[in-house]
C-alpha positions as CSV (number, residue, x, y, z in Angstrom):
1,M,-20.4,-22.7,39.8
2,A,-19.8,-25.6,42.7
3,A,-16.5,-25.9,44.0
4,F,-14.3,-28.6,42.9
5,D,-14.5,-31.7,45.6
6,V,-11.5,-33.7,45.2
7,N,-13.3,-36.6,46.8
8,K,-16.0,-36.7,44.0
9,A,-13.3,-37.4,41.5
10,P,-11.5,-40.9,42.4
11,A,-9.9,-41.1,39.5
12,M,-7.3,-37.9,40.7
13,K,-6.5,-40.6,43.1
14,F,-4.8,-42.8,41.1
15,L,-2.0,-40.9,39.2
16,S,0.8,-42.6,38.9
17,P,3.8,-40.5,40.0
18,S,5.7,-40.7,36.6
19,F,2.4,-38.8,34.6
20,A,2.2,-36.5,37.6
21,L,5.9,-35.8,36.9
22,L,5.4,-35.2,33.4
23,V,2.5,-32.8,33.6
24,A,4.8,-30.7,36.6
25,F,7.6,-30.8,33.6
26,A,4.9,-29.9,30.6
27,L,3.7,-26.9,32.4
28,P,6.8,-24.4,32.5
29,T,7.5,-26.0,28.9
30,A,3.9,-25.1,27.8
31,A,3.7,-21.4,29.4
32,A,7.7,-20.3,28.3
33,A,6.2,-21.8,24.6
34,Q,3.6,-19.3,25.1
35,R,6.1,-16.6,26.2
36,G,8.3,-17.1,23.5
37,G,5.5,-17.1,21.3
38,D,3.9,-13.5,22.7
39,S,7.5,-12.1,22.1
40,V,7.1,-12.7,18.8
41,Y,3.7,-11.3,18.1
42,I,4.9,-7.9,20.0
43,E,7.9,-7.8,18.1
44,D,6.0,-8.5,14.7
45,R,3.1,-5.8,15.8
46,L,5.6,-3.7,16.6
47,N,7.6,-4.0,13.1
48,Q,3.7,-3.3,11.5
49,L,3.2,0.1,13.8
50,Q,6.8,1.3,12.8
51,Q,6.0,0.6,9.0
52,T,2.6,2.3,9.4
53,L,4.4,4.9,10.9
54,T,6.4,5.6,8.3
55,M,3.6,5.4,6.1
56,M,1.7,8.3,7.8
57,T,5.2,10.7,8.2
58,G,5.1,10.1,4.3
59,Q,1.5,11.3,4.3
60,I,2.3,14.0,6.2
61,E,5.0,15.2,3.8
62,Q,3.4,14.5,0.7
63,L,0.7,17.2,2.4
64,Q,2.9,20.1,3.2
65,H,5.1,19.6,-0.3
66,R,0.9,19.8,-1.8
67,N,0.4,22.8,0.6
68,A,4.0,24.6,-0.3
69,T,2.9,24.5,-3.7
70,L,0.2,26.0,-4.1
71,M,1.3,28.8,-1.9
72,Q,4.2,29.7,-4.4
73,Q,1.3,29.4,-7.1
74,M,-1.1,31.6,-5.2
75,E,2.4,34.1,-5.0
76,K,2.9,33.6,-8.7
77,M,-0.9,34.6,-9.6
78,Q,-0.5,37.7,-7.2
79,A,2.7,38.8,-8.6
80,D,1.0,38.6,-12.2
81,Y,-1.6,40.3,-11.4
82,E,0.2,43.2,-10.0
83,Y,2.0,43.5,-13.1
84,R,-1.2,43.0,-15.3
85,I,-2.7,45.9,-13.3
86,D,0.8,48.1,-13.5
87,Q,0.8,47.7,-17.3
88,L,-2.5,48.9,-17.6
89,E,-1.5,51.8,-15.5
90,K,1.0,52.8,-17.3
91,G,0.0,52.0,-20.8
92,G,-2.3,54.7,-20.4
93,G,-5.2,54.5,-22.9
94,G,-7.1,57.5,-21.0
95,K,-7.3,56.3,-17.7
96,P,-5.9,58.1,-14.6
97,G,-2.7,58.0,-14.0
98,G,-1.3,56.1,-17.3
99,A,1.7,57.7,-19.3
100,G,1.1,59.7,-23.0
101,P,3.6,59.0,-25.6
102,R,7.4,59.7,-25.5
103,P,8.7,63.1,-27.6
104,G,9.8,61.4,-30.8
105,G,6.3,58.9,-31.2
106,L,8.0,56.1,-29.1
107,A,5.8,54.8,-26.7
108,A,7.1,53.5,-23.3
109,A,8.5,49.5,-23.7
110,P,6.7,47.6,-21.1
111,A,8.5,46.2,-18.3
112,T,9.3,42.4,-18.6
113,P,9.4,40.5,-15.2
114,S,12.6,39.5,-13.9
115,G,13.8,35.9,-13.9
116,P,13.6,33.2,-16.1
117,A,9.6,32.2,-17.4
118,P,8.1,28.9,-15.7
119,T,8.3,26.0,-17.5
120,P,4.7,25.1,-17.5
121,G,3.6,21.8,-16.4
122,G,7.2,20.9,-15.4
123,A,7.2,21.1,-11.7
124,A,3.6,19.5,-12.0
125,A,4.1,17.1,-13.7
126,G,7.2,16.2,-11.8
127,D,4.9,16.6,-8.4
128,Q,2.3,14.1,-10.1
129,L,5.2,11.2,-11.1
130,Y,5.8,11.4,-7.4
131,D,2.3,11.4,-6.3
132,E,1.4,8.5,-8.0
133,A,4.7,6.6,-7.1
134,F,3.2,7.1,-3.4
135,K,0.2,6.2,-3.9
136,K,0.9,2.8,-5.4
137,L,3.8,1.8,-2.2
138,Q,0.7,2.4,-0.1
139,E,-1.3,0.2,-2.5
140,G,1.0,-2.6,-1.7
141,D,2.5,-2.4,-5.4
142,Y,6.0,-2.4,-5.0
143,A,7.2,-3.5,-8.1
144,A,5.0,-0.4,-9.6
145,A,6.2,2.3,-6.7
146,E,10.1,1.4,-7.7
147,R,9.7,2.6,-11.1
148,G,7.9,5.6,-10.1
149,F,10.3,6.9,-7.6
150,K,13.7,5.8,-9.9
151,T,11.9,7.8,-12.4
152,F,11.0,10.7,-10.8
153,V,14.8,10.9,-9.2
154,Q,16.7,10.4,-12.4
155,R,14.3,13.1,-14.2
156,N,14.4,15.3,-10.8
157,P,17.7,14.4,-9.6
158,Q,17.7,18.8,-8.5
159,N,14.0,18.8,-6.9
160,K,13.7,19.2,-3.1
161,L,11.4,15.9,-3.0
162,A,14.3,13.9,-4.7
163,G,15.7,13.2,-1.3
164,N,12.3,11.7,-0.2
165,A,12.1,9.7,-3.6
166,Q,15.5,8.3,-3.5
167,Y,14.6,6.7,1.1
168,W,10.7,5.8,-0.5
169,L,12.7,4.1,-3.7
170,G,15.0,1.9,-0.8
171,E,11.6,1.0,0.9
172,T,10.2,-0.5,-2.1
173,Y,13.2,-3.1,-2.2
174,Y,12.9,-3.4,2.0
175,A,9.6,-4.5,1.9
176,R,9.9,-7.1,-0.3
177,R,13.0,-8.1,1.9
178,D,15.1,-7.5,-1.2
179,Y,18.2,-6.1,1.1
180,N,20.8,-5.8,-1.2
181,N,18.8,-2.5,-3.5
182,A,17.5,-1.6,-0.3
183,L,21.4,-1.5,0.7
184,T,22.0,0.7,-2.3
185,A,19.7,2.9,-2.3
186,F,19.8,3.8,1.2
187,A,23.6,4.2,1.0
188,E,22.5,6.6,-2.4
189,G,20.2,8.5,-0.4
190,Y,22.4,9.3,3.1
191,K,25.6,9.8,0.3
192,V,23.9,12.0,-2.3
193,Y,20.6,13.7,-0.4
194,K,22.4,13.8,3.4
195,T,20.9,17.1,3.9
196,S,17.5,16.3,2.8
197,P,14.4,15.8,5.0
198,K,14.9,12.2,4.4
199,G,18.5,12.5,5.5
200,P,18.4,10.6,9.4
201,D,15.7,8.0,7.7
202,N,18.4,7.2,5.3
203,L,21.0,6.8,7.5
204,L,19.0,4.6,9.7
205,K,17.2,2.5,7.7
206,L,20.6,1.9,5.9
207,G,21.9,0.2,9.3
208,I,18.6,-1.8,10.4
209,T,19.9,-3.3,6.2
210,M,23.1,-4.0,6.9
211,S,21.6,-5.7,10.5
212,N,19.9,-7.9,8.2
213,L,21.8,-8.6,6.2
214,G,23.9,-10.0,8.8
215,R,26.9,-7.4,8.6
216,K,25.9,-6.0,12.7
217,S,29.5,-4.2,13.0
218,D,29.0,-2.1,9.9
219,A,25.6,-1.4,11.3
220,C,26.6,-0.4,14.6
221,A,29.4,1.7,12.8
222,V,26.3,3.4,10.7
223,F,24.0,3.7,14.6
224,A,27.3,5.4,15.9
225,R,27.0,8.3,13.4
226,F,23.6,9.2,14.2
227,N,23.9,11.3,16.6
228,Q,27.0,13.0,14.8
229,D,26.0,14.0,11.6
230,Y,22.2,14.3,12.6
231,P,22.2,16.1,16.2
232,R,18.8,17.4,15.3
233,A,17.5,14.2,14.4
234,T,13.4,13.8,16.1
235,D,13.5,12.6,19.3
236,L,11.5,9.4,17.7
237,Q,15.0,8.8,15.4
238,K,16.9,9.2,18.7
239,R,14.9,6.3,19.8
240,R,14.7,4.1,17.4
241,I,18.6,4.2,16.7
242,D,19.1,3.2,20.5
243,Q,16.8,0.5,20.0
244,E,18.8,-0.8,17.1
245,R,22.1,-0.2,18.8
246,Q,20.8,-2.6,22.0
247,K,19.3,-5.0,19.2
248,N,22.5,-5.7,18.0
249,S,24.5,-5.8,20.5
250,C,26.5,-2.0,19.9
251,G,28.8,-0.9,22.1
């Protein structure tokens, strides 16, 4: 491409001083506006990435829970199998090692497995309810996810997934910018399920929600408790706390 020749653009010679001054001021202003727009875009992207990471973490937790459930089912099946084999061997029936009838014609009473019998379908129904609620959350149907997680917590308050469900319940409100209900849900999660795997996340999101409601001092107080309550939190969670403290100008 040929170089621009000033001599071939006589119109440039006739730019008024006032127009040149206007251009000189307009360029920095446009650059500043672009920088401002870029910072907003970057912050939005970071929020989206953090939300995506949160969802992926939930999926991993869900898979881990399913794996633990399958392991428990396999252990129960193995125990039942061993028990049945043991009873067949004790029952005699002409089999090697079988015990004959006791004196007096009383047969040996079969042993019964210790502990209460599991309630068929109870745990499975709870897991299904949790999975369905989480699926609704992934689909963006926050109202349905809210109902599902709320029902799960009400029916299964002692379930090992109850703390997770309480946290995701708060997320259904937070995603809809219903910060008052989100605040209540996260506070409940921190209070009732403090030692659950989602305890640190409940406290973190409680502070962030307070900040969104304009309660900066309360948010800073919450962030200050994090390291004390959760010294073994993940590096990612600790970095999020540091970021929120800086964002809210916490001392």
